[in-house]
C-alpha positions in Angstrom: 79.9 6.9 81.6 76.8 6.6 80.1 75.9 7.1 76.2 73.2 8.8 74.9 70.0 10.9 76.2 68.4 10.7 79.2 64.5 10.4 79.6 64.7 13.7 81.6 66.4 15.3 78.1 64.1 13.3 75.8 61.1 14.7 77.7 62.6 18.4 77.9 63.2 17.9 74.2 59.6 17.1 73.7 58.3 19.7 75.5 60.4 22.4 73.2 58.9 20.5 70.2 55.6 20.9 70.9 56.1 24.0 72.5 54.2 23.0 75.8 54.1 24.7 79.0 56.0 22.4 80.9 53.2 20.8 83.0 52.9 17.5 81.2 56.9 17.4 81.7 56.8 17.8 85.3 54.3 15.0 85.2 56.3 12.6 83.4 59.2 13.7 85.6 57.0 12.4 88.7 56.2 9.2 87.2 59.9 8.7 86.5 60.8 9.2 90.3 58.2 7.0 91.6 59.4 4.1 88.6 63.3 4.9 90.3 61.6 4.6 93.8 59.5 1.4 92.8 62.6 -0.4 90.9 64.8 -0.2 94.3 61.8 -1.7 96.5 61.4 -4.3 94.1 65.3 -5.1 93.8 65.7 -5.4 97.9 62.5 -7.3 98.2 63.1 -9.5 100.7 66.1 -7.4 102.5 63.3 -4.8 103.5 60.7 -7.6 104.6 58.7 -6.3 101.4 57.9 -9.4 100.0 54.5 -11.4 100.8 51.2 -11.0 100.8 48.7 -9.1 103.1 45.6 -10.2 103.8 43.7 -7.6 102.0 42.3 -7.4 98.3 42.4 -5.1 95.5 39.3 -4.1 93.7 39.6 -7.2 90.9 39.5 -9.3 94.4 43.0 -10.2 94.1 44.9 -10.8 97.3 47.2 -8.0 97.7 51.2 -8.2 98.3 53.3 -5.9 100.4 54.8 -4.3 97.2 51.5 -3.6 95.7 50.4 -1.5 98.7 53.9 0.1 98.5 54.3 1.0 95.1 50.9 2.3 94.8 52.0 4.6 98.2 55.1 5.5 96.0 53.0 6.5 92.7 50.6 8.7 94.8 53.4 10.4 96.8 55.3 11.5 93.7 52.4 12.6 91.5 49.9 14.2 93.9 51.8 17.2 95.4 53.2 18.9 92.2 49.9 20.5 90.9 50.0 18.6 87.5 46.9 16.5 88.3 43.3 16.6 88.7 43.0 12.9 90.3 44.5 9.6 89.6 42.8 6.4 89.6 44.9 3.0 90.3 44.1 -0.7 90.3 44.5 -0.9 93.7 42.0 1.1 94.8 38.2 1.1 93.9 37.8 4.9 94.1 39.8 7.6 92.2 42.2 9.3 94.0 41.3 12.9 94.9 44.2 15.4 95.0 45.0 16.4 98.9 43.2 20.0 99.1 46.8 21.5 100.5 48.3 20.7 97.0 47.2 22.8 93.9 45.3 20.6 91.0 46.1 20.5 87.6 45.1 19.5 83.7 45.5 15.8 83.7 44.3 12.2 85.2 46.9 9.7 85.6 45.7 5.8 85.6 47.9 3.2 86.8 48.9 -0.1 88.2 51.4 0.5 90.0 52.8 -3.3 90.0 51.6 -5.6 87.4 52.7 -9.2 87.7 53.3 -8.6 91.5 52.4 -12.4 92.4 56.0 -12.9 90.9 57.9 -10.9 93.3 58.2 -13.9 95.7 60.2 -15.9 93.2 62.2 -13.2 91.6 60.3 -12.8 88.2 60.0 -9.4 86.3 57.1 -7.4 87.3 56.5 -3.6 85.9 54.2 -0.4 86.5 51.2 0.6 83.6 50.6 4.3 83.2 48.2 6.2 81.2 47.9 10.0 81.1 44.7 11.5 80.0 43.3 15.4 80.0 41.2 16.3 82.8 37.3 17.3 81.5 37.1 20.8 81.6 36.1 22.3 84.6 36.4 18.9 86.5 38.5 19.2 89.9 37.2 16.5 91.9 37.1 13.4 89.1 34.8 10.8 89.6 35.1 7.4 87.8 33.2 8.2 84.8 35.8 11.0 84.1 38.8 8.3 83.8 36.7 6.3 81.3 37.8 7.9 78.0 38.9 6.2 74.9 42.4 5.2 74.6 42.6 7.6 71.6 42.0 10.3 74.1 45.4 9.5 75.9 48.4 12.1 76.1 50.7 9.2 76.7 51.1 5.9 78.0 53.8 3.6 79.2 55.1 1.1 81.3 58.5 0.2 83.4 59.9 -3.1 83.8 62.0 -4.1 86.6 64.2 -7.3 85.7 67.5 -7.9 85.2 67.7 -4.1 84.2 64.9 -1.1 84.9 63.2 -0.4 81.5 61.1 2.6 81.4 58.9 2.6 77.6 57.2 5.9 76.4 54.8 7.1 73.6 53.4 10.5 73.5 51.7 9.7 70.4 55.0 10.0 68.1 56.4 6.5 68.4 57.7 4.7 71.2 61.0 5.0 73.1 62.8 2.7 75.6 65.0 3.8 78.4 67.4 1.5 80.9 68.2 2.9 84.4 71.5 3.3 84.4 72.0 3.0 88.2 75.5 4.5 88.2 74.2 7.7 87.2 70.9 7.4 88.8 69.3 8.7 85.1 67.3 6.2 82.7 68.9 6.3 79.2 67.4 6.2 75.8 68.5 2.7 74.4 65.7 1.4 72.2 64.8 4.5 70.0 
């Protein structure tokens, strides 16, 4: 039985404290879902044939690993449909990711490296997901690169997930930094590092 506050409870309490609309809370829940899925894929690695390199490179000219592409797809799938985002940008892609026309668009931009350190997966060393959330500029519905190039002080939140001996989710919304550890028995991140 877990002791402590879950990430979901933490997000809802923050929403109440700031009297938010729930859009931001929903977006964080989408990121949380993606990180849980990525954690499972990283943990299964060789068992699901997800280790090793592809014959493609990312925008930095780095050879992509299978888990880079899988993780990127998981992040996009988790966030594109909910109506919280105007667009996304990934370390794996040169151009911003537009929200498909069949989904509503929101007021935030998400930037992420879906699997930082992916070259470590073949040797079973910790890897992680890094993310940042910004407000989309007023009136922007199809964001371009320039819309993502905002000062760090404009971040709504930033965080990372670390996939290693345990999976951690670390988050700041501008009011301290909090760390959560995935309790696989209940499938929830639990506040372990307030």
